[in-house]
N, C-alpha and C positions, 0 to 999 in steps of 0.2 A: 706598909711603906712601899713595898715592891709593887703592889697592885696600883697604888696612887701614881707612881712613876710611869708604869705601863700605860695607864689611862691617859696621862698627860702626853706621852710620846705618840700614842695613837691619835690624839686630837690634833697635835701639831702636824703629823703626817697627813691627816685628812685635809687640813687647811692648805698645806703646800700642794697636794694633788689637785685640789679644787682650783687653786690659783693657776696651776699649770694648764688645766683644762680650759680655763676661761681666757688665758692669754691669747693675744693676737698671733696668728700664724706667722712664722718667720718669712721675711721677704727673700726672694731669690733674684739673682742677676738676670736682667732682661733688657733687650734693646728698646730704646724709646721709639714710639710709633707716631711721631709728629709729622707735619708736612715738610718734605725735604725741598720744596720749591724755593728758589732764590739764588743769589750769587754769593759765593763763598771764597774766602781767602784760605789757602791751604796752610794748615798748622804744621810746620816742619818738625816740631817736637813729638807729634803724634801721627806722623806719616812715615811709612816705610816703603822703600823701593828695593825689592829683592830679585836676584837672578840665580838660576840654577843651571849648571853645566855638567855634562858628563866628563868624568876624569879618567883617562888612560884605559877606558873599557872596563873599569872595575866598579866605580860607584858614581854618585852624583855629589856635587859640591855647591853650596849656596853662599853667596856674598851679598853685599848691599852697597847702596850709595847713602852717605850720611847727610847730604844737603839736597833740599828740594824746595822750590818756590813755584807759585802760580795761583791760578784761580779757576773756578768752574761754576757754571750756571746750569741749574736743573729746573725744568718745567714739565711736570708730568702731563699736563693738558696739551702742551704744544712742544713736543720734542724737537721741532725744527729750531727752537730757540736755545737749545742746549749748546753749551760751549765749554771747552776745556783747553787750557794753555799751561803747560808745565815745562819748567827749566831745571835741569840737574847738572851741576858742575861735574864733569867727568873725573876730575882729580879727587873728588870726594869718595871714590871707590874704596871699600873697606872689606878685606877678607880676614881680618884679625891676624895678619902676618905682614909686617911692614916691608920685608924684602920682596914678597910676592906683589904687594900693592905697587911698589916702585916699578916692578917689571910690567905690570898691567898698564901703568901710566905712560910707558915708553912707546916708541914708534912701532914696535912690534904688535902692539894691541891698540889702546885708545888714542895714543899720540896726543896727550892732553894739551901740549903747548900749541899745536897747530889746530886742534879741534877741542876747544875748552868746554863746550856745552853740548849736552844732549837735550833735545827739545821734542815735545809732542804737542801738536795742534790739531784739534778735532775738526772733522768735516760734517759729521752727522751722528745722531744717536737713534737707534731703532729699538723700541721696547720689544721684549720677547715674553714678558710676564709682568705681574704686578710690581715686582721689585727686581726685575732682571732686564738686561738689554745688551745690545751690541754697540760699542762705541768705535766709530770709524775715524781715522785721522792719519796724519803724516808724522812719522818718527824720523828725526834727523840724528844720526849717530855716525861718528867718525867722518863727518863731512858729507855723508850720503843721506838722501831723503827717500824714504820708501813708505807706501801705505801699509798700515797695520789695522787689525781689528781686535779690540779688547772685549772680553766677556765681563760684564759689569753686574755686580750684585749690591743692591742697597742694603745696608745693615740697620741703621737707625738714624733718627732725627728728632730733635726737640731742644727745649730750653734747659740749660744746665747752669743755673744761677749760682751754685755754691762753689764753683771753681774760681780761683782768683784770675785776674787779668794777667796775661793776654789769652788765657785758655778757656775762660767761661763764655757764657752767652748762648746764642742759638747755634747748635752744631748739627752737622750731618756727617755720615760716614759711608764709604763705599769700598769694596774690594774689586779690583780689576786685574784680569789675567790674560796673557797671550803668550804665544811662542814665535820667536823669530829665528832666522838663520843668519849667523854672523857673517858668512861669506857674502850675503846680499849687501852688506855695508862695508865691504872691503877689508874685513878682519878674518884672515884665513890662516893665521899662525897655528901650527901644530895640527893641521887637518891632514888626513882624517883620523889618524890613530891616537894622537895625544889628547885632544880635547874635542868634544862633540861640536857639530855645527849648530845643532838646535839649542837655543837658549830659552828656558822658561822664565817668564817675567811675572812677578806679582807685585801689585801696588796697593797698599793699604792706606787709604786716604781719610783724613779727618779735616774738616774745614769749618771756619767760623763765618756765620752769615754777616754780610756787609750791609 
């Protein structure tokens, strides 16, 4: 009886091992490699605008803006046609601390009542690699407009039919980074000891093709 049970167990084990060996390899997360060309509407639910500032000479602190709208056009064959237009309500600033957010909305910082919107309008895009480039444009912040350059990295593009509307469809995604000096935009509170002048900005953009 024992020998019969052992033979049966070995047979089952052999079948399971064979099934595992023949099974399709597990899929891994990967960026879609479709054509990113086209005009896209920015998806605010999958786009992040982050900023990082030095705090009292001790550490760095990161906050975000919770609202963003705009469009972008990408043409790999003719970068002169590339366009980006972004609007961010300054009052949507969020540092996960309401009292601090209220202070940042005040006249000492963003003065959101007088300057309600932050905007970026591109002027040109210069490719630096197959999926990288420099995006030049004008940033308007605190009522002041200055030229800035974003380092752009294309992450992925392609059709995503299984997502429900308004998130599905043909999508593309980019990450753009730059550093500005807030004093250039008339925001000099707590300089130089309390808060750094340099502000690192990171924009993670996902858009739906129009």
